[in-house]
C-alpha positions in Angstrom: -3.1 -59.6 -73.0 -2.0 -59.2 -69.4 1.1 -61.4 -70.0 2.0 -59.4 -73.1 1.8 -56.2 -71.1 4.0 -57.6 -68.4 6.6 -58.8 -71.0 6.4 -55.4 -72.7 6.9 -53.6 -69.5 9.9 -55.7 -68.6 11.5 -55.0 -72.0 10.8 -51.3 -71.6 12.6 -51.1 -68.3 15.6 -52.8 -69.7 15.6 -50.5 -72.7 15.3 -47.4 -70.6 18.2 -48.3 -68.3 20.3 -49.2 -71.3 19.5 -46.0 -73.1 20.3 -43.8 -70.1 23.6 -45.7 -69.6 24.5 -45.3 -73.2 23.5 -41.7 -73.3 25.9 -41.1 -70.4 28.7 -43.0 -72.1 28.3 -41.2 -75.3 28.5 -37.9 -73.5 31.6 -39.0 -71.5 33.4 -40.4 -74.5 32.5 -37.2 -76.5 34.4 -35.1 -74.0 37.6 -36.8 -75.3 36.3 -36.7 -78.9 36.7 -40.4 -79.3 34.6 -40.7 -82.4 34.9 -44.4 -82.9 33.5 -45.1 -79.4 30.8 -42.6 -79.9 29.8 -44.2 -83.2 29.6 -47.7 -81.7 27.6 -46.5 -78.7 25.3 -44.6 -81.0 24.6 -47.7 -83.0 23.7 -49.5 -79.8 21.4 -46.7 -78.8 19.7 -46.8 -82.2 19.1 -50.6 -81.7 17.4 -49.9 -78.3 15.3 -47.1 -79.8 14.2 -49.5 -82.5 13.0 -51.9 -79.8 11.0 -49.2 -78.1 9.4 -48.3 -81.5 8.4 -51.9 -82.1 6.8 -52.1 -78.6 5.0 -48.8 -79.2 3.6 -50.0 -82.5 2.2 -53.1 -80.7 0.4 -50.8 -78.2 -0.9 -48.3 -80.8 -2.6 -51.1 -82.7 -4.6 -51.6 -79.6 -5.3 -47.9 -79.0 -2.9 -47.9 -76.1 0.4 -46.1 -75.5 3.7 -47.3 -74.1 4.0 -44.1 -72.1 0.9 -45.0 -70.1 2.3 -48.4 -69.2 5.6 -46.9 -67.9 4.0 -44.1 -65.9 0.2 -43.7 -66.3 -0.3 -40.5 -64.5 3.0 -38.6 -63.9 6.4 -37.8 -65.4 8.7 -37.9 -62.4 12.0 -36.0 -62.0 14.8 -36.7 -59.6 17.3 -34.0 -58.4 20.8 -34.3 -59.9 22.2 -31.0 -58.5 21.0 -27.5 -57.5 22.4 -24.0 -57.7 25.7 -24.6 -59.4 27.5 -21.7 -61.1 26.8 -21.5 -64.8 30.4 -21.6 -66.1 32.0 -18.2 -66.4 28.6 -16.5 -66.1 28.9 -15.9 -62.4 25.5 -14.1 -62.2 23.6 -17.3 -63.2 23.1 -20.6 -61.4 21.7 -23.8 -62.7 19.8 -26.8 -61.2 19.2 -30.1 -62.9 16.5 -32.8 -62.6 16.4 -36.0 -64.6 13.5 -38.3 -65.7 13.2 -41.9 -66.8 9.6 -41.4 -67.9 10.1 -39.8 -71.3 10.9 -42.5 -73.8 11.1 -41.0 -77.3 13.8 -38.7 -78.7 14.3 -36.4 -81.6 17.9 -37.5 -82.3 19.9 -40.7 -82.1 22.3 -39.1 -79.6 19.5 -38.2 -77.3 17.8 -40.3 -74.6 14.5 -38.3 -74.6 13.2 -35.1 -76.0 10.6 -32.6 -75.0 9.5 -28.9 -75.2 8.8 -26.6 -72.3 7.0 -23.3 -71.6 5.8 -21.2 -68.7 2.2 -20.5 -67.8 0.1 -19.3 -64.9 2.2 -16.1 -64.4 5.4 -18.2 -64.7 4.5 -20.3 -61.6 4.0 -23.5 -63.6 5.6 -25.3 -66.5 4.0 -27.1 -69.4 6.1 -30.0 -70.8 5.3 -31.7 -74.1 7.2 -34.7 -75.3 8.4 -35.3 -78.8 5.7 -37.9 -79.3 2.9 -35.8 -78.0 2.5 -36.5 -74.2 1.4 -33.5 -72.2 2.1 -32.8 -68.6 2.2 -29.8 -66.2 4.2 -29.1 -63.0 5.1 -26.4 -60.6 8.3 -24.4 -61.0 9.0 -24.7 -57.3 8.4 -28.4 -57.2 10.0 -30.1 -60.3 9.7 -33.6 -58.9 6.3 -34.5 -60.4 4.5 -33.4 -63.6 0.9 -34.5 -63.9 0.0 -36.0 -67.3 -2.9 -34.4 -69.3 -5.0 -36.5 -71.7 -5.6 -35.1 -75.2 -7.2 -35.8 -78.5 -3.9 -35.6 -80.4 -4.3 -39.2 -81.8 -7.5 -38.1 -83.5 -5.7 -35.3 -85.4 -2.4 -37.2 -86.2 -3.2 -40.5 -87.9 0.2 -41.6 -89.2 2.0 -44.1 -87.0 5.5 -42.8 -87.6 4.7 -39.6 -85.7 4.6 -41.6 -82.5 7.6 -43.9 -83.1 10.2 -42.2 -85.3 12.7 -39.4 -84.6 12.0 -38.0 -88.1 8.7 -36.5 -87.2 7.0 -35.4 -83.9 6.4 -32.2 -82.1 8.5 -29.2 -83.1 7.6 -26.5 -80.6 5.0 -25.3 -78.1 3.8 -21.8 -77.2 1.5 -20.6 -74.4 -0.6 -17.6 -75.0 -2.8 -16.7 -72.0 -5.1 -19.7 -71.7 -4.3 -21.2 -75.1 -1.7 -23.8 -75.9 -0.3 -24.0 -79.4 1.7 -27.0 -80.6 3.6 -27.3 -83.9 4.3 -30.6 -85.4 5.1 -32.5 -88.6 2.1 -34.1 -90.3 1.5 -36.4 -93.2 -0.8 -34.6 -95.6 -0.9 -37.6 -98.0 1.1 -40.7 -98.4 4.8 -39.9 -98.3 4.1 -36.2 -98.5 4.6 -34.1 -95.3 3.7 -30.6 -94.1 3.7 -28.6 -90.8 0.7 -28.1 -88.7 -0.1 -25.9 -85.7 -2.8 -27.2 -83.4 -4.3 -25.3 -80.5 -6.4 -26.0 -77.4 -7.8 -24.0 -74.5 -5.6 -25.0 -71.6 -7.2 -27.5 -69.3 -5.4 -29.7 -66.8 -7.8 -32.6 -67.3 -8.1 -32.7 -71.1 -6.7 -30.9 -74.1 -9.2 -30.7 -77.0 -7.0 -29.7 -79.9 -8.2 -28.3 -83.2 -6.1 -27.5 -86.3 -5.1 -23.8 -86.3 -2.8 -23.6 -89.3 -1.1 -25.9 -91.8 1.4 -25.1 -94.5 0.2 -25.0 -98.0 1.1 -28.1 -100.0 3.5 -30.8 -98.8 7.0 -32.0 -99.4 7.2 -35.3 -101.2 9.8 -37.8 -100.1 10.6 -38.3 -103.8 12.3 -35.2 -105.0 15.6 -34.5 -106.7 17.2 -33.2 -103.4 16.0 -35.9 -101.1 14.0 -35.8 -97.9 15.0 -35.5 -94.2 12.2 -34.2 -92.0 14.0 -33.8 -88.7 16.7 -31.7 -90.3 14.2 -29.5 -92.1 11.1 -29.1 -90.0 11.6 -25.7 -88.4 8.4 -25.2 -86.5 9.3 -22.5 -84.0 6.5 -20.1 -82.9 6.4 -16.7 -81.2 3.6 -14.2 -80.6 4.2 -11.1 -82.7 1.2 -9.1 -81.4 -2.5 -9.6 -80.5 -3.3 -10.4 -84.1 -0.5 -12.6 -85.4 2.1 -15.4 -84.7 5.5 -15.8 -86.4 6.2 -19.3 -87.5 9.4 -20.8 -89.0 9.4 -23.6 -91.6 12.2 -25.7 -93.0 12.5 -27.1 -96.4 12.7 -30.8 -95.5 16.0 -31.0 -97.5 14.1 -30.1 -100.8 16.5 -27.1 -101.0 15.0 -25.1 -103.9 11.7 -24.6 -101.9 13.5 -22.1 -99.7 13.9 -19.6 -102.6 10.4 -20.3 -104.0 8.1 -17.4 -103.0 5.0 -19.6 -103.9 6.1 -22.1 -101.2 5.6 -22.0 -97.5 8.8 -24.0 -96.9 12.2 -22.5 -95.9 10.5 -19.3 -94.6 9.5 -17.3 -91.6 5.7 -16.7 -91.9 3.4 -14.2 -90.2 0.1 -16.0 -89.5 -3.1 -13.9 -88.8 -4.7 -15.4 -85.7 -8.2 -14.6 -86.8 -8.2 -15.2 -90.6 -5.5 -18.0 -90.4 -3.9 -16.5 -93.5 -0.2 -16.2 -93.7 2.4 -14.1 -95.5 6.1 -14.5 -96.0 8.3 -12.3 -93.7 11.6 -13.8 -94.9 12.9 -16.6 -97.1 16.1 -18.4 -97.9 16.0 -20.5 -94.6 17.2 -24.1 -94.2 15.9 -25.1 -90.8 15.2 -22.2 -88.4 15.4 -23.7 -84.9 15.3 -20.5 -82.8 13.0 -17.5 -82.9 12.5 -14.4 -80.9 10.6 -11.1 -81.8 11.4 -7.9 -80.0 8.3 -5.9 -79.8 10.2 -3.0 -78.1 12.8 -2.7 -80.9 10.9 -4.3 -83.8 13.4 -7.0 -84.9 13.4 -10.7 -85.4 16.4 -12.7 -84.2 16.5 -16.3 -85.4 18.9 -19.2 -85.5 19.1 -22.0 -88.1 21.0 -25.1 -88.9 23.5 -25.0 -91.7 24.6 -28.2 -93.5 28.2 -29.3 -92.7 29.1 -26.0 -91.0 27.3 -22.7 -91.4 24.9 -22.6 -88.5 23.6 -19.0 -88.4 22.2 -16.3 -86.2 20.1 -13.9 -88.3 18.8 -10.5 -87.5 15.8 -9.0 -89.3 15.2 -5.3 -88.4 11.8 -3.7 -89.3 10.8 -7.2 -90.6 7.3 -6.2 -91.8 8.6 -3.5 -94.0 9.9 -5.8 -96.8 10.6 -9.4 -97.4 14.2 -10.2 -96.7 16.2 -13.1 -98.3 18.8 -15.0 -96.1 20.3 -16.9 -99.0 19.8 -20.6 -98.5 20.7 -22.7 -100.6 22.4 -20.2 -102.9 24.7 -18.9 -100.1 26.0 -20.7 -97.0 29.1 -20.8 -94.9 28.7 -24.5 -94.7 29.2 -27.2 -97.3 27.4 -30.2 -98.6 27.7 -33.4 -96.6 28.3 -35.3 -99.9 30.4 -34.5 -102.9 28.8 -36.6 -105.5 25.7 -34.5 -106.2 24.6 -34.0 -109.8 25.4 -30.8 -111.7 21.8 -29.8 -111.6 21.6 -30.0 -107.8 24.8 -28.1 -107.3 23.5 -25.5 -109.7 20.4 -25.1 -107.6 22.3 -25.2 -104.3 25.8 -23.9 -104.9 26.4 -22.8 -101.2 28.4 -19.8 -102.1 30.6 -18.5 -99.2 29.1 -15.1 -99.3 25.6 -13.7 -98.8 26.1 -10.0 -99.6 27.8 -10.7 -102.9 24.7 -12.4 -104.1 22.2 -9.9 -102.8 21.3 -11.7 -99.6 21.3 -10.8 -95.9 24.5 -11.7 -94.0 24.1 -13.5 -90.7 25.3 -11.5 -87.7 27.2 -14.6 -86.6 27.9 -18.0 -88.1 29.5 -21.2 -86.8 32.0 -23.4 -88.7 31.9 -26.1 -87.7 28.3 -26.3 -86.7 27.2 -26.2 -83.1 23.8 -27.9 -83.7 22.1 -24.6 -83.0 18.7 -24.5 -81.3 16.4 -22.1 -79.5 17.2 -18.5 -78.6 15.8 -16.6 -75.5 16.4 -13.0 -74.3 18.1 -12.4 -71.0 17.3 -8.7 -70.4 14.5 -6.1 -71.0 16.8 -4.3 -73.4 16.8 -7.2 -75.8 20.5 -7.1 -76.2 21.6 -10.3 -74.4 20.6 -13.8 -75.4 21.2 -17.5 -74.6 21.3 -19.8 -77.6 21.1 -23.6 -77.3 23.6 -26.0 -78.8 23.0 -29.6 -79.5 25.5 -31.5 -81.7 27.9 -34.1 -80.2 31.4 -32.6 -80.1 32.6 -30.5 -77.1 35.6 -29.4 -79.1 33.2 -27.7 -81.6 31.4 -26.0 -78.7 28.3 -28.2 -79.0 26.4 -29.6 -76.0 25.8 -26.4 -74.1 24.8 -22.7 -74.2 26.1 -19.7 -76.1 25.8 -16.3 -74.6 25.8 -13.3 -77.0 25.6 -9.6 -76.5 24.5 -7.2 -79.2 25.8 -3.7 -79.6 23.7 -0.6 -78.7 22.1 -0.3 -82.1 21.3 -4.1 -82.3 23.5 -4.6 -85.4 26.2 -7.0 -84.4 27.5 -9.4 -81.8 30.1 -7.7 -79.6 30.5 -10.4 -76.9 30.2 -14.2 -77.1 30.8 -16.8 -74.4 30.3 -20.6 -74.4 29.0 -22.6 -71.4 29.6 -26.4 -71.5 26.7 -28.4 -70.1 27.6 -31.8 -71.6 24.0 -31.9 -72.8 22.1 -31.3 -76.0 19.8 -28.3 -75.4 16.6 -29.1 -77.2 14.4 -26.3 -75.9 14.4 -23.2 -73.7 11.8 -20.8 -72.4 12.3 -17.6 -70.3 10.1 -16.0 -67.7 8.5 -12.6 -68.2 10.9 -10.9 -65.8 13.9 -12.6 -67.7 15.2 -14.0 -64.4 14.4 -17.7 -64.9 15.1 -19.9 -67.9 13.9 -23.5 -68.2 15.6 -26.0 -70.5 15.0 -29.5 -71.7 18.3 -31.4 -72.0 17.9 -34.4 -74.1 21.3 -36.1 -73.7 20.1 -37.4 -70.3 16.4 -36.5 -70.4 16.6 -33.7 -67.9 15.0 -30.4 -67.0 17.3 -27.6 -66.0 16.4 -24.3 -64.2 18.7 -21.4 -64.7 18.3 -18.5 -62.3 19.7 -15.0 -62.6 21.2 -14.1 -59.3 
């Protein structure tokens, strides 16, 4: 067994170095939009990821974890740069720290993926990797995050969660001394749903229990197909002391988004005490960013379109009535493939208007897509926001941050700027005073700290 561990560790080290190198090369070539080179390097990175997955399966069968072999107690970060100007946004500076200790990713163009949030009055950071490794570190000392043991393997029994970029953690949320984690789960064989698990926060051990799970599940075998990582949603935000807002995707089973009897393709309001949910809005494809303004009573959310059509949606007075944002009847994107059956195209016509079909128009949309992700507020007036962009094309304004400014009445975007980071922005969190934003950048596997000067 010892020899096997040594061999496994040696392979892991080779894989990590190769993955980081390829991630850099993909990013560099992307800057020149050399698609053939990107494709070739992506294929190589996929091969390396497959090797990591094979090794992880070996360890899981023995109730061990590859992550504990690489770095048993800590996730270490090294400084790349500090206090650089954030593009044209002169009142912000950015610092960046990279790790080699996070192995799994949520996308083939990423080296490693994780989610972040503040806790302890914004003095500390919680980091949760895509495959469910928990760690905590200090905001003023990013170099070392201490790992926290948990019972997540007792709650998640299907192996693919820990080895595949299709599944995994979708978001985390800190609420006082509670940690909520949303993730994709297998409800029964080849049928998947979303779960929220929660634990009282403890730096030694996290004892999770199931807080909420979506009703029913999405079967891999359906007329529209199945793609979990493009349709999971999973964003959470506290609405008030009694409820949590939660986004769900439709896992590419498109008609579910318009089905009021389904939890999928929705924004849900979950009662913290009864665990019952109600639909706040429907007609969503894959909502990846979510913020609720308590002061002005509106929800601003972001979601992936198909080929084009990423959206920023605004829902004012959201509890007054259920609003419909149109997917898959309306979209400013188009289908990736042209050979769909007449029935599928009838169910998902993707009309290039929302209003004409009785739906809510986005306040902004992106054609081509930017790989839109999380949204965070930048001021107490809830009029300025950062929005993350993943994707893989600089020319399309992917790989960075989008700044937007809303008008006085919070009806429309009146200013928009793009900041190139050369990184896929997987997650963001903002401090209570709106002066510090933490990001996880998955192209290189890095944490970034943005400060408002």
